[in-house]
N, C-alpha and C positions, 0 to 999 in steps of 0.2 A: 876314650869313648868305645863302647862295644855295640855293634849292630848285629842283631840276630834276625835273619830272614827265614821264614818257614811257611809251610803249607800244611794245615791241620786236616785230619780226616773229617769227612762230612758228619753232620749231626746224626745221621742214621747208620753210621758205621758201627761195627761190633764194639762193645764196651772195652774188651781186652786191647783192641788196636788203639783206641783212644787213650786208655790208661798208659800203654807203652809210649805213645807219642808225648803225652804230658810229663811222664816220668823222665824221659830223655831230655825234653826241653828244660825241665827243672835242673837236671844235672849240668846242662850247658850254662844256664844262668848262674849256677853256683860257682862255675869256673871263672866268672868275671870278678875282678877285684871290686870290693864294696865302694871304694872311693870314685871309681869311674862311672860315667854316665852310661846307662843301658838303654838302647832303643830296640824294642821288640816289634817287628813288623811282619806282615804277611797276610795270607788268606786263612783266617781262623774259622770260617764257616759258622759265625756266631750271630746271635742276637742277644745283647746284654739287657735289653728292655729299659723302660723308663723308671721302674722302681729301683732306686739305689739305696734302699734302707740297709744299713750295715756296711755299705760300700761308698759312703759319701765322699771319701777322699780318693776314690779310685774311679768311680763312674759318675759322670755328670747326668743331667736330667734331659738331655737333648737327643734322645733316641726313642723312636716309636716302638710299639710292640711289647711283647713279653719275653723274658729271658728263657732261652732254650738250654739243653744240657751242656752244649759246648760253651755257651755264654756263662753258665755257672762255673765251669772249669776254668775259663780264662779269668773271671772275676776273682776266684780263689787264688789262682796263680799270681795275679797282680797284687792281691792283698798280702800274700805271704812274702812277696819280693819287693813290696813298697813301690809298685809301678802304677802308672795312671793310664787309663784308656783315653787317649787324647781326643779321638773323634767324637767323644760324648760330652766334652766340656763346653763347647761353643755351639750355638745354633747353626744349623746347616740350611742353605737355600734349597728349596724343593725345585729341582730343575727337571726331574723325570716325573711326568704326570701320565697316568693311564686314563683312557677314555671309558 
């Protein structure tokens, strides 16, 4: 089992910084053997959105909102590496409500 913990640049960061981060993350994932389970976790500063068209095996339909740039980057990273965004597969209870 390989566990990769990371903190991604915020969505409003410079594109070059985000490119460097995701390139480095991809190189780390590639170092993991294909037969081992990979768990990628951290703060990715993303919204993957509810529309999972083209990503049905990666993103579930249990996420509100629309996909942002970082969400698109993570969706592509997961698709390329055959990873699933686990927090989107099952419905979540709404425990935080604003007034």
